[in-house]
N, C-alpha and C positions, 0 to 999 in steps of 0.2 A: 504494500500500500504506500502510495506517495502523496505528499501534500506540500505544495510550494507557496511561498508568500511573496506577493508583489505589491509595491506601493501604488495606491490608486488615487493619490491626491493628498492634500494637507490633512493629516490626522485620519486617513483612511487606508486600509490594507485589504487586499484581495487574496483569499486563500483558494487555490485550485487543487482539487484532490481527486483521486480515483475512487469512484463510488462502486458498490457491489454491482456486478453485471446484471442485466435484465434477463427476462425469460429466454431471450434469444442468445444469451451467452456473450453478447458483445460488450466491450469495455465502454464505460460511461465516465465522463468527467463532470464534476459539479464544482460550483464555486460559491463562496460566501464572503460578504464584505464586513469587515470589523472596523468600528470607529474607536480611535484611541491611539495608544502607543504601539510600537512594534512588539513590545513585551506582551501587550494584550493579544495581539495577533498570534504570537507564538504560543500563548496559553490556549487559545482557541484551537490552533492546529493540533496541539497535544491532545486536547479533548476529543477532537474528531478522529484522530488516529486510534485513540483508545477505544472509542465506540466501534470503529471499523474492525479492530482486532478482537473485541469481545462479542461482536454480533449484536450490540445494542444500538447500532446506528439507525436513525430514522431520517428518511428523506422528506424534508418539509414539503416539497412540491407534490408528493404523492400521498402524504398522510391525510386520512379522513378525520373529521371531527370525532367520530366514534373511536377510532384508534387512538387519537390523542387523549381523549378523556379517560379511556381505560388505562392508558399509561400514567396519566396524572394521578388517578386514584391509587394506582399501585406504587408509583415512585415517590409521590409527595404526601397524599392524604393518609395512606396506611402507615407511613413512617412518622409523620409529624402530628397527627391528630388522634383522638381517641376512637375506640371501636364504634361507639354510638355515632359519632360524626361521620366516620367512613361509611357506615351502613346507611345513614340517611342520605348522604351525598350520592352514593351509588344508586340507591333506589330512585331518587329524584331524576338523576341523569338518564338512567336506563328506561324508566317508565315514561318520562315526559319530554326529554330533550332529544335523545337519540332517534326516536321514531320520526322526528320532524327534520332534523338537520344532520343526523349521524352520517349520512352518505356524502355530504358535501366535503370537498377537499378543504383542509384547514386554511390555506392561504386565500381561498376563493370566498370564504364566509364574509358576508356583508351585513351591516347593521339592520338593513331592511328585512333580512331573513329572520332576525331575532324578533323584530316587531311583529312580523306575520305569525311567527310561532306563538308568541304570547297571546295574540288575538285568537288563534286557534285553540289554545289551552283554555281561554275564557269560555268558549262555547262548547267544546267537546273534549276537555282534558282528562276527564275521569276514565279510568281503565274499565269500569263496569258499564260505560256508555250512558250513564245517567247525568249528563250535563257537564258543565265546565268546572275548572278549579277556582278556588277562592283567590282573591288578590294577594293574600298572604302567601299562598302556595306558589303563585307565579313569581312573586318577589323573591321567594327563597331560591327558585330556579335561577333567576337573574343574578342574584348575589353569588351563587355557586359558579355560574359561567364567568362572571366578571373576575373572580379569583383565579379560576382555571386558565383563562386567557391571559391574565396578568403574568402567570408563570410561563406561558407559551412565549410571551415577549421576552422575558428574562432568559429563557432557554434558546432564544433567537430562532424560534419556529414561526413567529409572527413579527411583522414590522410594527403593528399597532394593535391595540385591544379593541375589537369590534363592539364590545359591550360598553365602552366608554361613550359611544355616540348614541346610546339608547337610554332613555329615561325609564327607570324601573317603575313598576306599578305603585300607585299611591295607596297606602294602607292606613286606615284609622287605627291608632294605637289602642290596643285592648285595655279597657279600664280595669285597674286593679281593684280588688274588693278587700275591705278591711273590716274585721270583726270588732264589735263593741264589747264591753265587759259582760253584758247580759248574754250575748251570743256565744262568747267564749265559755261562760259558765255552762251553758246548755251543751256545747260541744264536748267539753271535758267530762261532764256527767254521763253523756252517752258513750264516750270512749273508754271510760274507766273499766278495767278488767279485760279489755280487748287487746289484740296482738299489737296494734300500732299506737297504743296509748303513749308510750314513752317517746316515740318519734314525733307525735303531735306536740307533746310538752316541750321537747327540745326545739322544735321549729318556732314556736310562738315565744319561747323564753330566750332564745339565743340568736334567731335570725339565720341559722345555718341552712345551707342548701340541702335538698333531699339526698343527693348522692353523698354529701359529707356526713349526714346523719347515719346513713346506711353503712358508711365506712368507719364510723367512730368506734374505738375500742376502749375497754375499761382502763387500759394502760394510759390512755390519753386524758383521763378524767382524774383530777385531784380534788376529791370531795372535802378533804381537810383544809386544803388551800383555797377552795372555793372557785376553781377555774377549770377549764378544759382547753386542750390544744387541738386545733384542726390540722391534721397532718396528711390526710389522704381522702380520696373519694372512691365511691364504688359505682360501677356502671355495668349495664347489661351488655355482654359481648356477643350475643347471638347464640343460637343453638342451645338455649337453656343454661348458658354459662355466664357467670359474673366475674369481674376482675377488679382489683384495686388499681388506682392510678393516682398520680399527683393531683393536688387540687387545681382548680380552674386557672388561677394566675398565681404569681409569686406572692401577691398580697393576700391570697386565700389561705396561705399558711399563717395561722394567727392564734393568739390566745384570746379566750372569751371568759370574762368573769361571770359567775353564775349567781342568780338570786337564791337566797336561802330556801325559799319554798321549793325550787326545782331540786336542790340538793337533797332535801328530805324525800321527795318523790323518787329520786334516783336510788337512794338507799333502799327504799321499799321494793323498787323494781329489781335491784340486784339480788335481794333476798329471795324474791319469787323465782328469779332465774336460777339461783342455786338450788332451789327445791326441784325445779324441772330437771336439772342436771342429775340430781340424786335419783329421781324417779326413773329417768331414761337409762341411767347407767352407761354402758359402753356405746349405746346408740346415740348418745349426745355428741354432737360435733363441736368441739370446743375451739371456736375462732376468737374468743375474747371480745366478741361484739356486744355493744350496748343494746342495739336494736337488732333482733334476729328472730327467726322462727322458734317455736318451742323446742325443737330438737337442735338448736344452735346454728343451723344453716343460715347463710346471709339472706337478707331480703333482696329481692329485685326491686329497684326503685319503682317500676311500673306496677308491681304488686301492691306497694304501699299506696300509690295514687288510686288504684282501683278500690282497695279496701277503704280508703278515705271517702270516696264517692258513695260507696254503699253505706258507710256510717252516717253521712249527711242525710241520705234518703231515709234511713231508719229513724233518724232523729227529727225528720220533718223539716229540715233546714234547707234554705236555698243553696244552689250549687256554687261552690267556690273551688279554686284549684288548691292543691296542697301548697303550692308556691305562694299563695296569698297569705299563708301564715307568716312567711318571711316578711311580706309587705306590712302585715299587721304589727309585727315586732318593731319594724323601722318607723312606722307612722306613730305608734304610741310614744316611742322615744323622742321623736322630733317635736311632737305636740306637747310633750312634757318639759320641753326646754333643754333637752340634752344636745350638746354641740354636735353639728353634722360630722365633724371629724371623728368623733367617738363612734357615731353610727356607721360611718364608712369602715372603720377598723373592725367593728363587730360583724358587719356584713361581708367583709373581705373584698370590697370594691377596689378596683385598680387605682382610681383617683377619687378625690372628693367631688370632682365635677360630675362623675357618674351618679353619685348619691344625690347631689342637688338636682340634676336633670330628672332623675327617676321620681323624686319626691317633691317636685316643684309645686304640686298642688297643695302641699302642706304649708308652704312658705307664707302665703297671705295671712293665715292666722297667727304665724310667728311674728310677722311684721306688726300686726295689731297689738300683740302683747309687748313687743319692743317699744312701740309708740307710747303705750300706757306707762311702761316703766320709766322711759325718759321724761315723760310728763311729770311724774312724781318728783324727779330730781330737778327739773326745770322750775316747777312751781315753788319748790323749796328755795331755790336760788333767787327767784323773783321776789318772794316774800321777804327774804333777808335784805334784798336791795331796797325795798320800800321802807324798811325800818331805818 
């Protein structure tokens, strides 16, 4: 395999190389232009030669959208993302994208084809033939494609990202639901004694994510010190398997101080869990998990969500997501005057901006309270001045 570098103008270099022969066995030459220094071109030549020698070479001119997306799922998503993300991306692409544009050659893909695909998904996107996809589902496809094509540009398979020129669907943000104290009393009364009682308590008392709750171990909980440490998350990996993984972001690894009431309930929960262990004997699977099945096996997060829905129905309560317990925790703290920075740290948000954006609806009432407090100070100062 040969690859030569030629100067192609100021800051541009042309690499001409022998590509694998076609079906007729005839030799083919390909070329690629690199912008930058000669060292950049030399690195690209080394990369091309390595791909040719290892059989991983992809001819950009012949690669279809389907072939590229499959490679992106394998080489990037499977390596850098969690199993749940990989599974969701693969399902969305294979079910909704590939049937429309999968056969198009990657360099030939135009923004107008994406627009046409989104319109088709709106009217007949469901696999069961019963109508179109929601705007949220179409936006999800758009975001996946935008990310995938961004990597195609980085890998020099595309000159520009076709999704950049397409405006994604407009989605009305789903309204979060927050429990009041009476609703929480009703929920906890209905949940007491059930399998997911401890998970519900942890969510509303700490603001932890569901995956973090399912991955919490007793070794992470210091009941004497009054805090727990979030060190891992648990996710469904498919085929009935679950696996532990690192928390969502670096900020997600955190310490959370616990209210005394929760510590008391956790002590009772651990005592009941020890009774289950003695009853089951060798059949008990000891994973040291705080929230688990009666036999010690991990909860699948979707199992907890389903159990939570059934609990709400049995209690005659309106539907909310399990994730809304996290929102309830944050909203209560903010409306009680807790500093947003503290709320950010408890929730594990990457920045305080995420916390403020997510809970901006809470801020007006905080502004009113701030105005009342400053008025007390101001009136006192004015009264002193009059004297």
